[in-house]
C-alpha positions as CSV (number, residue, x, y, z in Angstrom):
1,X,0.0,0.0,0.0
2,X,1.3,3.5,-0.8
3,X,0.2,6.8,0.7
4,X,-1.6,9.1,-1.8
5,X,0.2,12.0,-0.1
6,X,3.6,10.6,-1.2
7,X,2.2,9.9,-4.6
8,X,1.1,13.5,-5.1
9,X,4.5,14.8,-4.1
10,X,6.1,12.4,-6.6
11,X,3.7,13.6,-9.2
12,X,4.7,17.2,-8.6
13,X,8.4,16.3,-9.1
14,X,7.5,14.5,-12.3
15,X,5.4,17.4,-13.5
16,X,8.4,19.7,-12.8
17,X,10.8,17.5,-14.8
18,X,8.3,17.3,-17.6
19,X,8.0,21.1,-17.7
20,X,11.8,21.3,-18.0
21,X,12.0,18.7,-20.7
22,X,9.0,20.0,-22.6
23,X,7.1,16.7,-22.3
24,X,4.2,17.6,-20.1
25,X,1.8,17.0,-22.9
26,X,2.9,13.3,-23.1
27,X,2.5,13.0,-19.3
28,X,-1.0,14.4,-19.4
29,X,-1.9,12.5,-22.5
30,X,-2.6,15.7,-24.4
31,X,-2.7,16.0,-28.2
32,X,-0.9,18.7,-30.0
33,X,-4.1,20.8,-30.4
34,X,-4.8,20.5,-26.7
35,X,-1.4,21.9,-25.9
36,X,-2.0,24.8,-28.3
37,X,-5.3,25.4,-26.6
38,X,-3.6,25.6,-23.3
39,X,-1.0,28.1,-24.5
40,X,-3.6,30.3,-26.1
41,X,-6.5,30.0,-23.6
42,X,-5.1,29.2,-20.2
43,X,-5.1,32.2,-17.9
44,X,-2.1,32.9,-15.7
45,X,0.8,34.1,-17.8
46,X,2.2,37.5,-17.2
47,X,1.1,40.4,-19.4
48,X,2.9,43.5,-18.2
49,X,0.8,45.7,-20.5
50,X,-2.3,44.9,-18.6
51,X,-3.1,46.9,-15.4
52,X,-2.8,45.2,-12.1
53,X,-6.0,43.5,-11.0
54,X,-7.8,45.1,-8.1
55,X,-11.0,43.0,-8.1
56,X,-10.6,39.6,-6.5
57,X,-13.0,37.0,-5.1
58,X,-11.1,34.5,-3.0
59,X,-12.9,31.4,-1.8
60,X,-11.4,30.9,1.6
61,X,-11.8,27.2,2.3
62,X,-11.5,25.8,5.8
63,X,-8.2,24.1,6.8
64,X,-6.5,24.4,3.5
65,X,-3.8,27.0,4.3
66,X,-6.3,29.7,3.1
67,X,-5.3,32.1,5.9
68,X,-1.9,32.6,4.3
69,X,-3.4,33.5,0.9
70,X,-6.1,35.6,2.5
71,X,-3.4,37.6,4.2
72,X,-1.9,38.5,0.8
73,X,-5.2,40.0,-0.4
74,X,-5.8,41.8,2.9
75,X,-2.4,43.5,2.9
76,X,-2.8,44.4,-0.8
77,X,-6.2,45.9,-0.3
78,X,-5.4,47.8,2.9
79,X,-2.3,49.3,1.4
80,X,-4.4,50.6,-1.6
81,X,-7.5,51.6,0.3
82,X,-9.6,49.0,-1.6
83,X,-13.1,48.1,-0.4
84,X,-13.6,44.7,1.2
85,X,-16.8,42.5,1.5
86,X,-17.1,42.6,5.3
87,X,-19.0,40.0,7.3
88,X,-22.2,41.2,9.1
89,X,-21.8,38.7,11.9
90,X,-22.2,40.0,15.5
91,X,-23.3,36.8,17.2
92,X,-20.3,34.5,16.8
93,X,-17.1,34.7,14.6
94,X,-17.0,38.2,13.2
95,X,-14.5,37.2,10.5
96,X,-16.9,34.6,8.9
97,X,-19.6,35.6,6.4
98,X,-21.2,32.2,6.5
99,X,-20.3,28.5,6.9
100,X,-23.3,27.2,5.1
101,X,-24.5,29.7,2.5
102,X,-23.2,32.3,0.1
103,X,-23.2,36.1,0.3
104,X,-26.6,37.7,1.0
105,X,-26.6,41.5,0.8
106,X,-28.4,43.1,3.7
107,X,-28.1,39.9,5.7
108,X,-24.6,38.4,6.2
109,X,-22.5,41.2,4.6
110,X,-22.2,44.9,5.3
111,X,-23.0,47.2,2.4
112,X,-20.1,49.1,0.9
113,X,-19.5,52.8,1.8
114,X,-21.6,55.3,-0.1
115,X,-20.5,55.7,-3.8
116,X,-18.2,52.7,-3.6
117,X,-18.4,49.1,-4.9
118,X,-16.7,46.0,-3.5
119,X,-13.1,45.2,-4.7
120,X,-12.1,42.2,-2.7
121,X,-14.0,39.2,-1.2
122,X,-11.8,37.0,1.0
123,X,-13.7,36.0,4.1
124,X,-15.2,32.5,4.7
125,X,-18.3,31.9,2.6
126,X,-19.8,29.1,0.4
127,X,-19.4,29.5,-3.3
128,X,-22.3,30.5,-5.4
129,X,-21.4,32.2,-8.7
130,X,-24.6,34.2,-9.2
131,X,-24.7,35.5,-5.6
132,X,-21.0,36.6,-5.7
133,X,-21.4,38.1,-9.2
134,X,-24.3,40.2,-7.9
135,X,-21.9,42.2,-5.6
136,X,-18.6,42.0,-7.4
137,X,-17.4,43.9,-10.6
138,X,-17.5,42.1,-13.9
139,X,-13.7,41.9,-14.3
140,X,-13.3,40.1,-10.9
141,X,-10.7,37.4,-10.8
142,X,-12.0,34.2,-9.1
143,X,-9.4,32.4,-6.9
144,X,-9.9,29.2,-4.8
145,X,-7.8,27.0,-2.7
146,X,-7.7,23.2,-1.9
147,X,-5.5,20.8,0.0
148,X,-4.8,17.0,-0.1
149,X,-8.2,15.8,1.2
150,X,-6.9,13.5,4.0
151,X,-4.6,16.2,5.3
152,X,-7.5,18.7,5.2
153,X,-9.7,16.2,7.1
154,X,-7.0,15.5,9.7
155,X,-6.4,19.2,10.2
156,X,-10.1,19.8,10.7
157,X,-10.3,17.2,13.4
158,X,-7.3,18.7,15.2
159,X,-8.5,22.3,14.9
160,X,-12.0,21.6,16.2
161,X,-10.6,19.0,18.6
162,X,-13.3,16.5,17.7
163,X,-11.5,13.7,19.5
164,X,-11.3,15.4,22.9
165,X,-13.9,13.0,24.4
166,X,-12.7,9.9,22.5
167,X,-9.2,9.4,23.7
168,X,-7.6,11.8,21.3
169,X,-7.9,12.8,17.6
170,X,-6.0,9.7,16.3
171,X,-8.5,7.4,18.0
172,X,-11.4,9.5,16.7
173,X,-10.2,9.1,13.1
174,X,-10.0,5.3,13.3
175,X,-13.4,5.2,15.1
176,X,-14.9,7.5,12.5
177,X,-14.1,5.1,9.6
178,X,-15.4,2.1,11.5
179,X,-18.7,3.9,12.3
180,X,-19.1,6.9,10.0
181,X,-22.7,6.0,9.2
182,X,-23.3,6.3,13.0
183,X,-21.6,9.6,13.1
184,X,-23.7,10.9,10.2
185,X,-26.8,9.8,12.0
186,X,-25.8,11.4,15.2
187,X,-25.1,14.7,13.4
188,X,-28.5,14.4,11.8
189,X,-27.6,16.7,9.0
190,X,-26.1,16.6,5.5
191,X,-22.9,18.4,4.4
192,X,-24.4,21.8,5.1
193,X,-23.3,21.7,8.7
194,X,-20.7,18.9,8.6
195,X,-17.0,19.7,8.5
196,X,-16.2,16.0,7.8
197,X,-18.3,15.2,4.8
198,X,-16.3,16.4,1.7
199,X,-16.1,19.8,3.2
200,X,-14.0,21.4,0.4
201,X,-16.5,20.3,-2.2
202,X,-19.3,21.7,-0.1
203,X,-17.6,25.1,0.1
204,X,-17.1,25.0,-3.7
205,X,-20.9,24.7,-4.0
206,X,-21.2,21.2,-5.3
207,X,-24.9,20.2,-5.9
208,X,-26.4,18.8,-2.7
209,X,-27.5,15.5,-4.3
210,X,-23.9,14.5,-5.0
211,X,-23.2,14.2,-1.2
212,X,-25.8,11.5,-0.9
213,X,-25.4,9.7,-4.2
214,X,-22.1,10.0,-6.0
215,X,-22.5,10.3,-9.8
216,X,-19.2,10.6,-11.7
217,X,-20.9,12.2,-14.8
218,X,-22.5,14.9,-12.7
219,X,-19.3,15.5,-10.8
220,X,-17.2,15.9,-13.9
221,X,-19.8,18.3,-15.3
222,X,-19.7,20.5,-12.2
223,X,-15.8,20.4,-12.2
224,X,-15.9,21.7,-15.8
225,X,-18.2,24.5,-14.6
226,X,-15.7,25.4,-11.9
227,X,-12.9,25.3,-14.3
228,X,-14.7,27.9,-16.5
229,X,-15.5,30.1,-13.5
230,X,-12.3,30.0,-11.5
231,X,-9.2,31.7,-12.9
232,X,-7.0,29.8,-10.5
233,X,-7.4,27.2,-7.8
234,X,-4.4,27.2,-5.5
235,X,-3.0,23.9,-4.3
236,X,-1.7,24.0,-0.7
237,X,1.0,21.4,-1.4
238,X,2.3,23.6,-4.2
239,X,1.8,27.0,-2.5
240,X,4.9,28.7,-4.0
241,X,4.0,27.6,-7.5
242,X,0.4,28.6,-7.1
243,X,1.4,32.1,-5.7
244,X,3.7,32.9,-8.6
245,X,1.0,31.9,-11.0
246,X,-1.4,34.2,-9.0
247,X,1.1,37.0,-9.2
248,X,1.4,36.8,-12.9
249,X,-2.4,36.5,-13.3
250,X,-3.0,39.6,-11.3
251,X,0.0,41.4,-12.6
252,X,1.2,42.2,-9.0
253,X,4.7,42.8,-7.8
254,X,6.7,40.1,-6.0
255,X,6.5,42.0,-2.7
256,X,2.7,42.0,-3.0
257,X,2.6,38.2,-2.8
258,X,5.3,37.6,-0.1
259,X,4.1,35.7,2.9
260,X,5.3,33.9,6.0
261,X,3.6,30.7,7.2
262,X,0.9,31.2,9.9
263,X,-1.3,28.8,11.8
264,X,1.1,25.9,11.0
265,X,0.9,22.7,13.1
266,X,4.5,22.1,14.3
267,X,3.9,18.4,15.0
268,X,5.6,16.0,12.6
269,X,3.4,13.8,10.5
270,X,4.3,10.1,10.5
271,X,3.0,7.5,8.1
272,X,2.4,4.1,9.7
273,X,0.2,1.2,8.9
274,X,-2.8,2.6,10.7
275,X,-2.5,6.0,9.0
276,X,-2.1,4.4,5.6
277,X,-5.2,2.4,6.2
278,X,-7.1,5.4,7.2
279,X,-6.0,7.3,4.1
280,X,-7.2,4.4,1.9
281,X,-10.6,4.4,3.7
282,X,-10.9,8.2,3.4
283,X,-10.4,8.0,-0.3
284,X,-13.6,5.9,-0.5
285,X,-15.5,8.2,1.8
286,X,-14.4,11.5,0.4
287,X,-14.9,10.8,-3.3
288,X,-16.0,14.4,-4.1
289,X,-13.0,16.0,-2.5
290,X,-10.6,13.7,-4.2
291,X,-12.2,14.3,-7.6
292,X,-11.9,18.0,-6.9
293,X,-8.3,17.8,-5.8
294,X,-7.2,15.5,-8.7
295,X,-8.9,17.7,-11.3
296,X,-7.3,21.0,-10.1
297,X,-3.9,19.7,-9.4
298,X,-3.6,18.7,-13.0
299,X,-5.0,22.0,-14.1
300,X,-2.5,23.9,-12.0
301,X,0.4,22.3,-13.7
302,X,-1.1,22.8,-17.1
303,X,-1.3,26.5,-16.4
304,X,2.3,26.5,-15.2
305,X,3.4,24.7,-18.4
306,X,1.6,27.2,-20.6
307,X,3.8,30.0,-19.1
308,X,7.0,28.4,-20.4
309,X,10.4,27.8,-18.7
310,X,10.6,31.3,-17.3
311,X,8.0,30.7,-14.6
312,X,9.9,27.6,-13.4
313,X,12.9,29.9,-12.8
314,X,10.7,32.5,-11.0
315,X,9.3,29.8,-8.7
316,X,12.8,28.7,-7.8
317,X,13.8,32.4,-7.1
318,X,10.6,32.9,-5.0
319,X,11.3,29.8,-2.8
320,X,14.8,31.1,-2.1
321,X,13.4,34.6,-1.4
322,X,10.9,33.2,1.0
323,X,13.6,31.3,2.9
324,X,15.5,34.5,3.3
325,X,12.4,36.3,4.4
326,X,11.5,33.7,7.1
327,X,15.1,33.9,8.4
328,X,15.1,37.7,8.4
329,X,11.7,37.9,10.2
330,X,13.0,35.5,12.9
331,X,16.4,37.3,13.4
332,X,17.2,40.0,15.9
333,X,19.8,41.8,13.8
334,X,19.1,43.8,10.6
335,X,16.2,46.2,10.6
336,X,15.4,45.6,7.0
337,X,15.9,43.1,4.2
338,X,16.9,44.6,0.8
339,X,15.9,42.5,-2.2
340,X,17.9,43.2,-5.4
341,X,16.2,43.7,-8.7
342,X,15.5,40.7,-11.0
343,X,13.8,40.2,-14.3
344,X,10.5,39.6,-12.3
345,X,10.8,42.5,-9.9
346,X,12.4,45.8,-9.2
347,X,14.4,46.3,-6.0
348,X,12.4,46.6,-2.7
349,X,12.9,46.3,1.0
350,X,11.1,44.5,3.8
351,X,11.1,45.9,7.3
352,X,10.6,44.1,10.7
353,X,7.3,46.0,11.0
354,X,6.2,44.3,7.8
355,X,7.2,41.0,9.2
356,X,4.8,41.6,12.1
357,X,2.0,42.7,9.7
358,X,2.4,39.4,7.8
359,X,1.7,37.6,11.1
360,X,-1.4,39.5,12.0
361,X,-4.4,37.5,13.0
362,X,-7.5,37.7,10.8
363,X,-9.5,39.6,13.4
364,X,-6.9,42.4,13.6
365,X,-7.0,42.7,9.8
366,X,-10.8,43.0,10.0
367,X,-10.6,45.6,12.7
368,X,-8.2,47.7,10.5
369,X,-10.5,47.3,7.5
370,X,-13.6,48.5,9.4
371,X,-11.6,51.5,10.8
372,X,-10.4,52.4,7.3
373,X,-13.5,51.5,5.3
374,X,-16.3,52.8,7.5
């Protein structure tokens, strides 16, 4: 038995080598005309003549590393006085628009200031294209994020501490797979309130009937719909690659997309027989999430391939830059980090104050937005 997590990382390396050797079309079983279509139609390659995008709808999916990406949009918008879609939630978590429905003007979001329209949506909400379109400009870029499904599932259990009354989270996971029909009955609700039933697919707005009765034809049809509606779906396991594609798509500067890791679980992950068995069981349970993940991980690398070898070089540069940034932000010496100009960016500096801003909690960002916006 082999862990699908290991397989996906191996696939990533193979994709990378294929990009360098120009043989990605063979790996993906694409015909010549398909490759030409990708080059001409895939969004994501840099066009410096286009103005920087300022209208973004980001689907912040739970436990996918979405807080890191959200921080990029929050900093960009605050620095340019852009208008955010702000949750109208006074009863519980003020940073969440909704965990079970999309945006509803006058109900779960605060109206924009007078004579202004929304620029950025990046707080938790369930995807519904028509609802989001009704409040966002026509030229809005739609961005999503997903994660390897079992890791997302495991992270959810740790975060909400579902195993606190069942001898720990590890025991809860094993017990869940032995009795998940029982758990579903106890919860007495469909995916709408469940964080364990294909949660990523739920937040991407999959039709409700697919959670009860898996239909591959309907699933593929909906995935094609998402592909046409989302400019980019970020893959957590390939965060740097995704962020560079995002930068080119939005025509932003390198400094605009810099980030440091936040909300990271410092515990090491070990693969043993029990965990491998649980992963195998979860693949059968979370069919929708795995279809979603498999579909968009291939699309991500198609988009990267369409940008040519230059993007591979930029990704390598960005990874090194981020390592230097992490080291600088943790150091007690220099007061600023100077970044020399490259073919992708002009020279810029990062201060220790900016390091602190990159580590702000979501609630602090929201407070600053309300002060600035209203």
